[in-house]
C-alpha positions, -999 to +999 in steps of 0.1 A: -165-462+469-166-446+437-195-432+419-208-403+395-222-369+412-240-341+384-250-309+387-280-298+368-272-260+364-304-244+351-327-213+359-356-210+372-375-193+345-414-204+343-438-212+371-431-240+395-448-266+372-432-255+346-400-258+365-402-290+376-403-303+345-375-289+332-356-303+361-370-335+352-358-332+316-323-324+324-322-349+352-334-379+324-303-367+305-275-383+332-269-415+347-254-400+378-257-417+412-262-385+429-276-354+412-279-321+424-304-295+417-299-255+425-312-236+450-350-225+447-351-241+413-388-246+410-400-217+430-383-185+424-400-162+413-423-163+443-414-164+478-453-168+488-456-202+469-445-229+497-455-261+502-453-291+528-426-315+525-439-340+516-456-325+489-464-324+452-428-312+445-409-341+466-439-367+448-421-361+414-388-366+424-394-397+446-409-415+423-381-399+398-356-415+422-369-448+419-370-446+382-336-438+381-321-456+409-305-419+417-297-398+452-314-362+442-308-335+462-337-311+456-312-280+454-341-261+472-377-253+480-402-229+498-411-253+527-445-245+546-443-261+578-477-268+600-474-235+616-476-217+585-441-204+585-420-207+555-387-219+551-355-223+525-353-262+522-330-287+512-344-323+504-323-354+499-340-385+484-325-419+480-325-438+451-356-457+467-372-428+469-374-420+503-366-385+518-335-396+536-330-359+552-338-322+551-316-293+554-338-259+562-313-229+552-299-213+587-281-178+573-306-163+555-295-133+524-303-098+539-284-076+511-308-065+484-327-093+489-361-103+506-352-139+522-344-124+554-377-103+551-396-135+541-384-166+554-379-184+588-337-196+594-334-231+602-312-242+635-300-278+630-267-287+612-278-317+590-256-345+578-268-380+567-248-412+562-257-428+529-239-457+511-222-427+487-207-415+517-217-389+548-234-360+531-236-326+549-258-299+537-258-262+532-274-234+510-261-206+491-255-177+514-245-201+539-212-211+524-194-175+537-197-189+571-174-212+577-182-222+615-210-241+600-187-265+578-166-273+603-194-284+622-209-304+596-169-324+590-174-330+628-205-345+629-191-366+598-194-351+566-170-367+536-193-348+508-207-316+514-238-299+489-240-265+486-270-251+459-270-220+452-289-192+435-259-169+432-259-137+415-237-116+394-212-099+397-197-123+423-185-150+405-148-148+419-164-151+455-183-182+445-151-197+430-132-193+461-157-204+488-160-237+471-123-243+468-120-230+502-148-250+518-135-277+501-094-271+514-102-265+548-124-295+554-109-318+536-139-331+517-158-329+478-176-300+476-205-297+453-217-267+440-247-262+419-262-230+411-288-214+387-285-196+358-299-168+337-324-139+349-356-156+358-366-119+378-358-086+372-325-072+380-310-104+391-287-124+369-271-160+383-238-165+370-237-201+367-202-214+374-212-245+395-185-268+403-174-297+418-139-297+441-124-321+457-107-323+495-077-313+479-092-279+464-086-289+429-112-277+405-128-312+390-149-296+369-168-268+362-199-248+341-197-217+326-229-188+324-254-211+305-278-240+311-256-271+317-249-309+332-216-313+348-204-350+363-177-361+381-165-388+401-164-391+439-144-411+455-149-412+493-118-431+504-097-402+487-113-381+517-099-404+542-065-409+527-059-373+525-075-368+560-047-392+571-021-379+558-020-345+564-042-342+596-053-306+597-084-314+615-065-330+640-048-300+646-079-277+654-073-257+684-101-246+704-100-207+708 
């Protein structure tokens, strides 16, 4: 199946409501079948501003998904569970406005960050079958841990998403890791990053990109707000995995 995927590269400069309104306006500019937002696109400034899922933010994007007939990956948001714990959580909404997957970030960032001190880590490796293909989930810092991605592929992932709030000056790491995760897992890799300086002393570098299963960059953004799109063809995943059988040659160590 061939379809259009889009990354919404934006900065979370305002309040939650302002950021949600900006994300909605940007999504309205694309006709993509799969739309991916960045990590913490709504909640970047306040690590105490979590909400339940479903909740007010998910309701906005459930309506939008129905209106546009698109799948929307709500990059990530701060989730507050029933026990009062906070998670950094991705939510996938299908074109009918139904939450079809939820992934809680497993690897929490500790380098000059309050994420690991403030949030709880997820434990589940999440994939979900959709009419667009089997989608696997990760968030930002996860990209440095290849074991997660091999686990996603073992569970059938054909397209892997990675919303991020990836800072300067590590742009080259971001580019290399996006391509490496696509190459070693023979999958499409969609990395959607924030941009700008929404909090003091932290500038997010942009560079959102969509990479094919051969590791070729189909499209990439610069360092300003942008919408980038590329065609995803899941048949390419199946063909490359059949012709170049590295995934079948993995030796357990």
